[in-house]
C-alpha positions in Angstrom: -26.1 -7.2 -10.0 -22.8 -5.5 -11.3 -20.9 -3.5 -8.5 -18.7 -0.4 -9.2 -16.0 -2.2 -6.8 -12.6 -3.0 -8.6 -12.6 -6.9 -9.1 -8.8 -6.8 -7.4 -10.1 -4.6 -4.4 -10.6 -6.8 -1.4 -14.0 -7.1 0.1 -12.7 -5.6 3.3 -9.2 -4.9 4.9 -7.8 -7.4 7.4 -7.2 -6.4 11.0 -4.0 -4.0 11.7 -1.0 -6.0 11.9 1.2 -5.8 15.1 2.9 -2.4 15.7 6.5 -2.2 14.6 9.0 0.5 13.6 10.9 -1.4 11.7 10.1 -3.5 8.4 8.1 -6.3 9.0 7.1 -9.4 7.0 4.8 -9.1 4.2 2.0 -11.0 5.8 -1.7 -11.3 4.3 -2.9 -8.6 6.4 -0.1 -6.4 5.1 -0.8 -7.6 1.3 -4.5 -6.5 1.9 -3.6 -3.0 3.0 -0.9 -2.7 0.3 -3.4 -3.6 -2.3 -5.8 -0.5 -1.1 -3.0 1.8 -0.7 -1.3 0.8 -4.3 -4.6 1.4 -5.9 -5.1 5.0 -4.5 -1.4 5.6 -5.1 -1.8 4.9 -8.9 -4.4 7.4 -9.3 -2.4 10.0 -7.3 0.7 9.2 -9.5 -1.4 8.6 -12.7 0.3 5.3 -13.2 -1.5 2.8 -15.6 -3.5 0.6 -13.6 -3.6 -1.8 -16.5 -1.5 -4.4 -14.4 -2.6 -6.6 -11.7 0.4 -7.4 -9.9 2.6 -5.7 -7.5 5.1 -6.4 -4.6 5.1 -5.2 -1.4 8.7 -5.1 -0.6 8.7 -4.1 3.1 6.2 -2.0 5.6 6.6 0.1 8.4 4.1 1.0 11.0 4.6 3.9 13.1 2.2 4.8 16.4 -1.2 3.4 15.6 -2.2 4.3 12.4 0.5 5.5 10.1 1.6 3.3 7.4 4.5 3.3 4.6 4.8 0.4 2.0 7.4 0.3 -0.5 5.6 -1.0 -3.7 7.1 -2.3 -7.0 4.8 -2.2 -9.9 5.1 -4.1 -13.0 7.4 -1.9 -15.0 10.0 -2.2 -12.2 9.2 1.4 -10.8 9.4 1.8 -6.9 7.0 3.7 -5.1 6.6 4.7 -1.4 3.0 4.8 -0.4 2.0 6.2 2.8 -1.3 6.5 4.8 -3.5 6.2 7.8 -5.4 2.9 8.6 -8.4 3.7 10.5 -11.5 1.5 11.4 -10.8 -0.8 8.5 -10.2 2.0 5.6 -7.1 3.5 4.2 -7.2 7.2 4.2 -4.9 10.2 3.2 -2.7 8.4 1.0 0.3 10.0 -0.3 2.8 8.3 -3.0 6.2 9.2 -4.5 8.3 7.6 -6.9 11.7 6.3 -5.4 15.0 4.6 -6.1 16.2 1.4 -4.2 18.7 3.4 -2.3 16.3 6.2 -1.2 15.3 5.8 2.5 12.0 4.7 3.4 10.2 7.3 5.4 6.5 9.1 5.9 
């Protein structure tokens, strides 16, 4: 039986990481959330999803559910991906291309 799920998409997202208003380490939980957010951002920005690697550079959490992750894609382009993590799902994804010197914000 085949699934419509992308083979790179995690089975389920990890528990919410500890709250922080500052960049925190890229943990397995952050990587799993970043992977889902990046996939949604690719659709928003019409980025070719033909690559499988990405690097979550750092991660900010504000309040209980708002996340911003700066992601570097294979061609060296940086994108800031923001969204809400609620009940194990990432929703309301927004994304924009950025430069290294741009401040990271929601």
